[in-house]
Backbone as a ProteinNet text record, in pm:
[ID]
protein_1_A
[PRIMARY]
MKFAALSSLLFATQVLGFAPSSFSGRSDISLSANVLEGREIASDFTPINNMLLVKKVEVKDQTEGGLFLTGKQKIDKSEGEVTACGDGKINSETGFQTPMPVSVGDSVAFGKFSGEAVKYNGVTHTLIRDEDILVKYPAGADKTIENVEVVWDNVLVKVEKKEIEETGGILIAATTKKASKSSVGEVLKVGPGRYAFNGVLMENDVVPGDMVKFRDFAAQEVEIDDEEYAVVRFVDLLAKF
[TERTIARY]
11668.6	11665.5	11801.1	11864.3	11993.2	12104.6	12085.3	12168.3	12146.7	12031.8	12016.3	12085.8	12073.7	12137.1	12274.6	12334.8	12478.2	12526.3	12449.5	12478.7	12486	12377.3	12373.4	12494.4	12542.3	12661.9	12777.8	12789.5	12908.2	12909.3	12793.9	12795.7	12834.2	12790.1	12831.9	12982.9	13036	13191.5	13274.7	13231.5	13311	13295	13162.4	13124	13113	13059	13053.2	13171.9	13260.8	13388	13391.3	13305.6	13308.3	13270.2	13344.8	13321.9	13208.3	13158.5	13049.9	13070	13207.3	13241.6	13226.4	13221.2	13201.1	13076.4	12969	12859.3	12868.3	12967.5	12989.2	13081.8	13121.2	13210.7	13173.3	13039.3	12987.6	13001.8	12998.7	13012.6	13155.9	13244.4	13385.4	13439.4	13385.9	13426.2	13389.5	13278.1	13219.3	13312.3	13341.8	13421.9	13572.9	13625.5	13762.4	13778.4	13657.2	13661	13703.8	13765.6	13789.8	13672.8	13652.2	13541.1	13579.8	13553.4	13580.1	13461.7	13456.3	13339.1	13196.6	13196.4	13072.8	13041.6	13134.8	13114	13227.2	13207.9	13309.9	13383.2	13522.8	13607	13680.1	13714	13774.3	13933.5	13998.5	14132.5	14161.5	14290.2	14347.5	14331.1	14312.6	14313.4	14457.2	14502	14643.5	14669.7	14748.5	14767.7	14862.8	14862.5	14948.5	15026.9	15117.3	15214	15272.9	15276.3	15328.7	15247	15137.1	15042.2	15072.5	15020.7	15020.8	14915.4	14884.7	14761.1	14800.7	14745.8	14786.7	14678.8	14676.5	14593.3	14597.9	14502.6	14523.1	14501.9	14571.9	14559.2	14426	14388.2	14250.6	14238.2	14117.4	14086.5	14093.5	14168.4	14176.8	14066.6	13993.3	13875.8	13898.1	14015.2	14024.1	14173.3	14172.8	14309	14386.6	14521.1	14608.3	14553	14485.9	14435.8	14311.7	14247.1	14122	13990.9	14021.8	13883.7	13847.6	13726.2	13669	13630.5	13694.1	13661.4	13539.3	13459.1	13347	13362.1	13283.2	13261.8	13399.4	13407.1	13536.1	13656.2	13625	13744.9	13822.5	13745.6	13840.4	13952	14075	14193.4	14204.2	14190.4	14205.2	14341.4	14438.5	14577.3	14589	14661	14696.7	14817.2	14813.3	14937.2	14881	14966.7	14931.3	15026.1	14986.1	15082	15062.5	15171.4	15162.3	15127.1	15018.9	14961.8	14992.3	15006	15030.1	15087.3	15167.9	15239.7	15245.8	15235.6	15259.6	15407.3	15437.1	15580.3	15663.7	15615.3	15685.4	15634.3	15657.9	15635	15729	15673.1	15752.4	15753.2	15882.2	15888	15836.4	15754.3	15696.3	15772.7	15900.8	15996.9	16101	16167.3	16272.5	16243	16130.5	16095	16156.2	16238.3	16296.2	16178.7	16185	16086.3	16148	16086.5	16148.8	16104	16193.5	16158.2	16081.7	15997.5	15928.5	16012.4	15986.2	16060.9	16027.2	15916.7	15869.2	15841.2	15814.1	15788.4	15669.2	15608	15484.1	15530.7	15455.8	15485.8	15547.2	15597	15642	15524.2	15570	15462.3	15494	15388.6	15417.6	15302.9	15355.7	15268.4	15255.9	15134.1	15104.4	15027	15010.4	14945.3	14799.1	14742.9	14601.8	14503.6	14524.9	14426.4	14462.6	14563.2	14627.3	14547.6	14541.6	14490.4	14347.1	14295.1	14167	14132.1	14032	13988.2	13909.8	13923.7	13855.7	13831.3	13715.9	13692.4	13731.8	13816.9	13875.5	13876.2	13788.5	13777.4	13734	13647.3	13581.1	13675.8	13793.6	13887.2	13908.6	13922.6	13951.5	14100.1	14124.7	14241	14252.9	14371.4	14388.7	14480	14458	14532.8	14610.1	14735.3	14820.3	14939.9	14985.7	15124.9	15231.1	15353.9	15473.2	15504.9	15472.3	15509.3	15427.5	15317.7	15238.2	15291.8	15393.8	15456.5	15545.6	15528.8	15598.1	15713.2	15690.7	15797.6	15760.4	15858.8	15837	15906.1	15875	15930.3	15896.5	15974.2	15955.3	15822.6	15774.8	15658	15651	15517.5	15486.2	15546.9	15626.1	15680.9	15621.3	15626.2	15592.9	15691.4	15641.1	15754	15817.2	15949.9	16038.6	16118.4	16183.4	16284.3	16404.5	16428.7	16527.3	16509.2	16381.5	16369.6	16294.5	16258.1	16180.6	16281.3	16231	16322.3	16217.8	16274.2	16215.1	16241.3	16162.1	16163.6	16215	16263.2	16293	16376.1	16325	16406.6	16347.8	16290.8	16228.5	16336.6	16328.2	16407.9	16312.9	16352.9	16286.3	16335.9	16266.3	16316	16257.4	16339.5	16280.1	16277	16155.1	16140.4	16154.3	16213	16243.1	16113.7	16092.6	15983.9	15992.6	15898.9	15907.5	15863.6	15925.7	15901.3	15872.5	15780.5	15741.5	15779.6	15833	15874	15771.8	15710.1	15607.9	15660.9	15593.3	15629.5	15714.2	15698.6	15781.7	15914.7	15937.1	16059.9	16068	15943.5	15927.1	15908.2	15992	15962.6	15859.2	15758.5	15657.4	15650.3	15636.6	15644.3	15517.6	15533.6	15430.5	15313.6	15330.9	15203.2	15113.9	15154.4	15064	15002.5	15031.5	14982.9	14969.5	14858.3	14854.6	14969.8	15033.9	15146.7	15163.8	15228.7	15279.6	15378.2	15401	15486.1	15622.4	15717.6	15850.4	15884.3	15974.4	16012.2	16172.7	16214.8	16368.1	16376.8	16478.7	16492.3	16605.8	16630.3	16751.6	16710.9	16784.2	16776.5	16804.6	16712.5	16730.7	16755.1	16668.9	16688.4	16676.2	16746.2	16763.1	16725.7	16638.8	16608.1	16709.5	16703	16819.4	16834	16722.9	16725.6	16613	16619.1	16520.1	16570.8	16507.5	16555.8	16529.1	16647.5	16615.2	16545.6	16505.1	16426.3	16516.6	16649.2	16743.8	16779.5	16730.5	16753.7	16879	16929	17037.2	16978.2	17027.3	16982	17041.1	16954.5	17014	17001.5	17117.9	17114.1	17070.7	17040.5	16998	17145.1	17142.9	17265	17249.9	17188.7	17197.9	17220.5	17267.2	17296	17243	17212.3	17164.6	17251.2	17212.4	17267.3	17271.1	17250.4	17238.4	17109.7	17118.8	17011.2	16954.8	16836.3	16766.5	16642.1	16647.7	16521.9	16437	16315.7	16232.1	16117.9	16035.1	15945.5	15818.5	15750.9	15642	15528.9	15463	15370.5	15410.6	15529.5	15574.4	15595	15598.2	15611	15479	15500.3	15392	15420	15338.5	15351.1	15339.2	15434.8	15413.8	15450.6	15365.2	15386.3	15469.9	15577.2	15674.1	15706.1	15691.6	15734.3	15641.2	15514.8	15437.9	15485.2	15572.3	15621.9	15605.3	15579.9	15548.2	15684.1	15703.8	15818.8	15766.8	15861.7	15810.9	15883.8	15815.4	15868.3	15864.2	15981.6	15991.3	16065.1	16025.8	16084.7	16207.7	16319.8	16450.8	16429.3	16344.1	16319.9	16256.9	16204.7	16145.1	16224	16358.5	16460	16517	16527	16572.1	16719.2	16775.8	16899.3	16937	17076.5	17116.5	17240.7	17256.4	17364.8	17404.6
30134.5	30084.7	30033.7	29954.7	29915.8	30033.8	30135.4	30243.6	30323.3	30335.5	30417.8	30331.7	30200.9	30122.9	30137.8	30132.6	30149.6	30285.8	30381.8	30525.5	30541.4	30471.3	30482.5	30411.1	30314.7	30241.3	30312.3	30387.6	30460.1	30583.6	30639.1	30745.5	30717.5	30603.4	30553.5	30526.4	30482.3	30441.3	30585.7	30663.9	30794	30902.9	30924.2	31043.8	30983.4	30882.8	30844.2	30778.6	30727.8	30665	30534	30452.2	30304.8	30216.2	30092.8	30005.3	29902.4	29852.3	29757.5	29647	29606	29478.5	29524.4	29669.8	29711.3	29675.4	29631.5	29590.1	29462.9	29389.5	29246.9	29256.3	29380	29381.1	29302.1	29319.8	29249.7	29091.4	29031.9	28878.8	28851.4	28952.3	28917.6	28910.7	29005.7	28997.1	28878.8	28831.3	28724	28589	28587.1	28470.4	28466.6	28595.9	28588.9	28597.3	28610.7	28612.6	28482.9	28479.6	28352.7	28325.1	28202.9	28143.2	28077.7	28117.9	28058	28018.8	27886.2	27828.5	27876.2	27885.8	27915.5	28068.7	28144	28299.9	28366	28459.7	28523.6	28620.6	28618.3	28700.2	28785	28903.3	29005.5	28981.4	28913.1	28888.1	28743.7	28702.8	28574.6	28540.9	28418.8	28372.9	28339	28431.2	28427.9	28400.9	28298.2	28271.3	28369.5	28386.2	28490.3	28415.4	28473.9	28418.7	28300	28183.3	28062.7	27964.9	28016.2	27926.2	27904.9	27796.2	27762.6	27694.5	27707.3	27658.2	27537.8	27413.1	27307.1	27239.9	27236.7	27164.3	27013.4	26938.2	26814.2	26729.8	26604.8	26523.8	26457.4	26432.2	26366.6	26225.5	26211.4	26091.9	25965.3	25871.2	25756.5	25658.8	25630.5	25543.6	25425.9	25386.7	25272.9	25212.4	25084	25015.8	25001.9	24965.1	24954.9	24834.9	24737.6	24617.4	24649.9	24779.8	24806.6	24810.5	24765.9	24744.1	24887	24911.2	25039.7	25042.7	25142.7	25164.2	25241.7	25201	25294.3	25321.6	25445.4	25485.5	25494.5	25434.3	25460.8	25376	25303.6	25243.1	25329.7	25441.5	25542.7	25585.1	25608.8	25645.1	25797.6	25873.4	26023	26052	26076.2	26120	26259.1	26272.1	26393.1	26459.9	26483.4	26536.1	26615.2	26691.7	26771.9	26880.1	26967.8	27077.7	27212.9	27274	27405.1	27506.8	27575.4	27673.9	27821.9	27843.3	27974.1	27962.9	28059.5	28057.1	28197.9	28200.7	28308.2	28356.6	28459.1	28521	28461.7	28398.4	28338.6	28386.4	28318.8	28362.3	28467.7	28567.8	28672	28665.2	28670.5	28676.1	28795.7	28784.4	28904.1	29000.3	28930.3	29003.7	29062.3	28989.5	29038.4	29090.4	29052.6	29087.7	28993.4	28897.4	28812.1	28724.6	28720.6	28649.3	28517.6	28415.4	28276.8	28260.1	28208.8	28195.9	28069.3	28061.2	27933.5	27841.9	27703	27592.9	27540.7	27584.7	27536.1	27648.6	27617.7	27726.9	27681.2	27776.9	27733.4	27642.1	27534	27430.3	27301.7	27317.3	27193.4	27103.8	26972.1	26890.1	26843.4	26821.3	26806.4	26691	26631.5	26535.9	26582.5	26591.6	26636.9	26560	26577.6	26495.7	26472.5	26360.1	26321.6	26427.9	26457.5	26559.8	26701.1	26735.1	26873.8	26962.6	27088.2	27189.8	27197.6	27300.1	27328	27331.3	27243.7	27207.1	27333.4	27374.2	27477.4	27448	27500	27472	27595.3	27605.2	27718.1	27689.4	27773.2	27763.1	27614.9	27558	27429.1	27309.1	27339.7	27235	27224.2	27115.9	27103	27130.8	27221.6	27261.6	27241.3	27241.2	27232	27349.9	27430.4	27538.8	27480.7	27459.8	27411.7	27504.2	27479.7	27552.9	27473.8	27572.4	27498.2	27380.5	27377.1	27276.3	27157.6	27168.8	27053.1	26959.1	27013.7	26932.4	26817.8	26709.4	26592.6	26575.3	26577.3	26573.2	26640.9	26700.1	26779.1	26688.3	26707.4	26644.7	26725.1	26682.8	26762.8	26773.3	26873.8	26895.8	26793.6	26734.8	26639.5	26505.2	26471.6	26344.2	26273.6	26115.2	26051.8	26063.8	26068.7	26066.1	25929.9	25949.7	25826.7	25852.3	25740	25763.6	25844.7	25842.3	25926.9	26062.8	26093	26249	26331.7	26269.8	26325.8	26408.4	26510	26595.8	26631.7	26630.5	26671.1	26824.2	26886.1	27036.7	27060.5	27185.1	27233.6	27121.7	27097.3	27006	26869.3	26828.9	26693.9	26601.5	26474.1	26363.5	26258.5	26180.8	26065.7	25943.5	25861.1	25730.2	25623.2	25519.3	25381.3	25305.4	25284	25227.6	25071.5	25015.4	24874.9	24803.3	24695.5	24619.5	24550.5	24561.5	24536.1	24374.9	24299.7	24173.3	24145.3	24057.1	24028.9	23892.2	23883.9	23739.4	23695.6	23568.8	23508.8	23421.2	23365.1	23297.9	23189.7	23116.4	23007.5	23045.3	23168	23226.3	23232.9	23212.6	23228	23377.4	23427.3	23568	23561	23661.2	23671.1	23805.2	23839	23967.8	24052.9	24172.1	24253.7	24266.1	24251.6	24242	24129.7	24037.7	23917.8	23922.9	24033.5	24046.1	24183.8	24232.1	24367.3	24406.7	24515.8	24569.5	24722.1	24778.5	24921.1	24913.4	25023.2	25035.8	25080	25027.8	25051.3	25197.1	25255.1	25382.2	25400.3	25300.7	25299.6	25263.1	25343.1	25312.2	25391.5	25383.5	25433.6	25566.3	25668.3	25803.2	25804.7	25830.7	25836.9	25974.8	26055.1	26202.1	26304.7	26411.9	26506.7	26644.8	26722.5	26850.3	26949.3	27075.6	27164.3	27227.1	27216.3	27266.1	27360.9	27444.4	27532.2	27668.9	27784.3	27903	27937.9	28003	28074.5	28203.9	28256.5	28373.4	28492.7	28489.4	28583.8	28570.3	28455.1	28427.2	28326.2	28280.5	28182.5	28034.3	27960.1	27833.5	27727.5	27667.2	27559.7	27422.5	27373	27237.5	27118.9	27007.6	26893.1	26816.3	26748	26683.8	26532.5	26501.9	26357.5	26356.2	26252.1	26239.4	26108.2	26114.3	25977.3	25853.9	25751.8	25638.7	25611	25723.6	25713.4	25625.2	25555.6	25481.8	25576.3	25589.1	25690	25605.6	25661.9	25613.4	25756.1	25741.9	25872.3	25836.4	25940.8	25939.9	25839.3	25767.7	25686.2	25781.9	25761.3	25819.4	25966.7	25987.4	26127.6	26132.4	26008.8	26013.3	26023.9	26091	26083	25999.5	25916.9	25821.4	25883.8	25839.6	25895.4	25776.3	25741.1	25637.8	25679.6	25608.5	25628.3	25501.6	25489.2	25367.9	25236.4	25264.9	25157.6	25115.1	25176.3	25141.1	25259.7	25243.7	25328.6	25378.8	25500.5	25568.7	25673.4	25703.8	25786.9	25926.4	26037.1	26169.1	26205.8	26249.4	26277.2	26418.2	26501	26632.2	26597	26670.9	26662.5	26654.7	26754.4	26766.4	26634.9	26555.7	26426	26309.8	26331.7	26221	26212.2	26103.3	26084.7	26036.1	25958.1	25911.3	25864.5	25875.4	25805.8	25701.5	25616.4	25512.4	25464.4
1254.5	1401.3	1444.9	1354.2	1386	1400.7	1320.2	1317.5	1439.6	1511.1	1628.9	1745.8	1736.4	1856.9	1839.8	1727.4	1704.6	1749	1725.9	1764.2	1912.6	1965.6	2122.4	2187.6	2131.8	2183.6	2162	2056.1	2031.9	2118	2149.5	2232	2370.5	2421.3	2545.7	2566.4	2447.3	2460.4	2456.9	2375.9	2354.4	2460.4	2494.8	2578.7	2713.3	2761.4	2898.2	2944.5	2852.4	2903.4	2956.9	2900.9	2949.7	2822.1	2819.6	2725.5	2754.7	2665.7	2677.6	2774.4	2770.8	2866.2	3019.1	3045	3187.8	3251.9	3172.9	3242.1	3295.2	3263.6	3316.6	3434.5	3509	3600.7	3727.3	3751.8	3880.3	3880.5	3760.3	3762.6	3758.8	3702.5	3701.6	3854.2	3943	4080	4152.3	4116.3	4177.3	4135.9	4013.6	3976.9	4039.5	4063.1	4101.8	4250.2	4327.9	4482	4526.7	4652.6	4718.2	4812	4836.7	4905.4	5040.5	5147	5273.2	5349.4	5364.2	5449.2	5385.1	5257.1	5172.8	5160.1	5210.8	5183.8	5114.3	5031.9	4964	5035.3	5021.6	5091.6	4988.6	5042.6	4936.3	4911.6	5005.8	4979.8	5008.1	4994.6	5028.2	5166	5198.9	5338.3	5379.3	5464.4	5495.3	5640.1	5677.6	5815.6	5866.6	6001.9	6077.8	6169.4	6238.7	6350.1	6291.3	6370.1	6329.2	6257.7	6207.5	6156.1	5994	5945.8	5808.7	5751.2	5636.3	5566.7	5478.8	5501.1	5438.8	5349.5	5222	5134.6	5150.3	5212.8	5250.6	5110.4	5124.1	5007.9	5013.2	4899.7	4884.4	4971.3	5021.5	5083.9	4991.5	5041.6	4963	4973.6	4865.8	4867.2	4780.5	4747.8	4667.8	4702.4	4722.8	4748.5	4637.3	4643.3	4527.5	4449.9	4512	4440	4369	4386.7	4310.5	4394	4513.9	4594.4	4633	4647.8	4683.4	4835.5	4906.2	5053.1	5085.9	5173.5	5220.5	5361.7	5402.4	5533	5617.7	5723.5	5805.5	5749.1	5632.5	5583.2	5504.1	5450.2	5372.3	5459.3	5388.9	5445.7	5443.1	5551.6	5544.4	5613.1	5524.8	5583.4	5619.7	5738.5	5790.2	5708.2	5591.3	5527.1	5416.1	5344.2	5214.3	5199.3	5097.3	5057.2	5124.6	5167.5	5226.6	5118.9	5129.8	5035.3	5084.8	5205.4	5266.4	5405.8	5457.8	5583.8	5638.4	5771	5846.8	5854.1	5909	5892.1	6006.1	6101.7	6210.5	6365.6	6453.5	6585.4	6639.9	6706.8	6769.8	6916	6959.7	7112.2	7171	7271	7322.5	7393.5	7445.7	7541.9	7449.1	7354.8	7270.5	7136.5	7091.9	6953.1	6841.3	6892.3	6791.7	6707.3	6587.2	6502.6	6455.5	6503.1	6470.6	6328.1	6243.1	6093.7	6079	5976.2	5950.5	5890.6	5953.5	5890.8	5759.2	5710	5583.5	5480.8	5350.5	5253.8	5174	5109.4	5029.6	4930.6	4906.7	4810.4	4876	4995.3	5059.7	5111.2	5108.9	5159.9	5319.4	5391.6	5533.5	5575.7	5699	5760.5	5899.8	5944.9	6083.9	6167.3	6303.3	6389.8	6350.5	6374	6346.5	6394	6509.7	6573	6587.5	6505.8	6507.7	6410.1	6449.8	6359.4	6349.6	6265.4	6251.4	6090.2	6071.7	5927.4	5878.9	5757.4	5692.6	5545.5	5486.5	5342.6	5278.1	5196.5	5118.9	4978.3	4899.1	4761.5	4710.4	4795.9	4774.7	4804.6	4856.8	4897.2	5043	5112.4	5249.1	5277.3	5370.2	5417.2	5560	5616.8	5767.9	5808.8	5907.4	5971.8	6085.2	6073	6178.3	6222.7	6340.9	6382.1	6312.3	6309.5	6280.5	6364.6	6495.4	6582.7	6562.1	6493.7	6467.8	6353.7	6282.3	6168.5	6235.3	6164.4	6205.5	6113.3	5985.6	5894.8	5770	5698.9	5580	5457	5345.5	5221	5089.9	4990.4	4864.9	4812.3	4744.3	4669.7	4585.8	4555.7	4466.2	4486	4584.1	4606.6	4714.2	4703.3	4818.2	4932.8	5043.3	5159.6	5183.2	5170.3	5198.5	5313.6	5366.9	5482.4	5421.9	5304.5	5238.3	5230.3	5195.2	5165.4	5278.3	5383.2	5486.2	5578.9	5637.7	5737.3	5855	5962	6080.7	6105.3	6177.8	6199.4	6338.7	6371.5	6511.2	6584.6	6716.1	6802.2	6799.1	6682.3	6673.9	6621.3	6674.2	6609.7	6566.9	6449.5	6392.6	6443.1	6502.7	6575.7	6513.3	6486.3	6447.1	6586.4	6624.4	6752.5	6746.3	6862.7	6864	6884.7	6820.8	6856.6	7001.4	7075.7	7204	7230.9	7304.7	7325.6	7491.3	7514.8	7643.1	7695.5	7804.4	7850.2	7943.7	7898.5	7973.5	8092.5	8180	8287.4	8254.2	8146.8	8101.1	8031.3	8028	7972.8	7817	7747.2	7614.7	7569.2	7484.9	7422.2	7327.3	7330.9	7243.8	7184.7	7058.6	6999.1	7060.8	7084.5	7149.6	7047.9	6927	6833.1	6863.5	6933.4	6952.2	7071.5	7153.5	7291.9	7329.7	7400.8	7443.8	7523.5	7500.2	7559.1	7534.8	7625.3	7603	7495.6	7416.7	7303	7371.5	7294	7332.6	7324.1	7412.5	7414.4	7393.1	7326	7296	7136.5	7088.1	6931.7	6888.7	6756.1	6687	6626.6	6640.5	6576.5	6427	6341.8	6203.2	6144.4	6191.4	6144.7	6262	6247.7	6367.3	6311.5	6383.4	6331.2	6366.6	6319.5	6343.7	6490.1	6549	6699.7	6716	6837.1	6867.4	6897.6	6861.2	6879.6	7039.3	7090	7224.5	7213.2	7328.5	7324.5	7254	7261.1	7206.6	7063.7	6998.6	6861.2	6841.6	6945.8	6935.7	6917.4	6814.5	6794.8	6881.8	6942.8	7037.1	6973.8	6927.4	6860.3	6936.9	6876.7	6949.2	6969.5	7095.7	7129.4	7103.4	6984.6	6938.6	6777.9	6729.7	6596.3	6537.4	6411.4	6362.2	6392.8	6426.8	6469.5	6622	6698.7	6828.7	6872.7	6979.1	7039.8	7165.7	7161.2	7263.2	7351.3	7464.2	7561.4	7566.7	7554.1	7552.4	7650.4	7687.1	7790.9	7713.1	7808.7	7748.2	7704.7	7589.8	7542.8	7486.3	7459.3	7423.9	7280.7	7212.5	7064.5	6987.2	6865.9	6781	6646	6615.5	6510.5	6364	6270	6133.6	6048.5	5947.8	5856	5739.9	5713.8	5599	5537.7	5392.1	5341.5	5401.8	5454.5	5508.4	5625	5697.7	5825.2	5927.5	6054.6	6154.8	6219	6227	6306	6412.8	6507.4	6610.5	6589.1	6598.4	6614.2	6750.6	6801.3	6942.8	6972.2	7055.9	7081.1	7160.6	7134.4	7216.6	7357.6	7416.6	7558.9	7607.5	7525.7	7588.3	7578.4	7539.2	7534.2	7664.5	7725.7	7864.8	7859	7774	7772.2	7628.9	7602.1	7478.1	7504.6	7409.1	7424.4	7291.6
[MASK]
+++++++++++++++++++++++++++++++++++++++++++++++++++++++++++++++++++++++++++++++++++++++++++++++++++++++++++++++++++++++++++++++++++++++++++++++++++++++++++++++++++++++++++++++++++++++++++++++++++++++++++++++++++++++++++++++++++++++++++++++++

C-alpha cells in the first residue's frame, strides 16, 4: 500500500511535471496578497500624481506618567511615515512634472483634516497631497525644531503671544482671555519655493530671522517640542520687518 502511494507521487512529479508543494499554491497567493479596506488586491496600492501614502503613528492611549487615556482623550496625531509616493504633479499645459518634496521613509506631519483615511494591510494609512505636508523630518526620529523642514513655499513661524490691553491699561496675556490669535511672528524655517508652470523654481523672499505679518486664519498649527508653531504659505505673508 505504501509502495503504491509512493509510486503515484513519483509519477506525478516526473511525468506530469509538478511538485507536491504545487498543491498549496492557492494559499500562498492568499498570504502574499495586499488587503485594501477588507478586500484582496493583486498589486501594491500605489498613489498617483502628487499623492502620497502615509502610515500613521499609533494612537497614544497612555500618558508619559503612565495614565491610560480613553475615548476622546486618546491622542490621534496627524503624522507618520511615507510608505509610497506618486511621481509628481504634471502641468497640463507645459508637461512639466513637479518633483515630489518627500521620499519613501520620510516622516511627515500634516493638517488635522487633510487627506483620506484608508485601511491597508490591516494598518491605518492616510492619502494626502504633497501640499498637505506641514513639515517633514528624518525617519524614526521625533520631530524637533532642529530637524524639521518645510516644503514648497511654506515658512515655519514662531508666533508672538498676543496681549490685550484692558480699559485700565493693564496688559493681559491672550491665554487668559478669549482673543484672536496673533498673526505676527519670527520666521524659523523657509521652504525652497514653488515651481512655475515652465519649471523655474521661484524662491521665497524671506529668510530665517525675519519678522512677518500674515493673513488672519491663514496659518496651520503644528506641534514641535510640545510648543505650537505656525506653517504659512509665502503667498499669505503680507509684510516683513
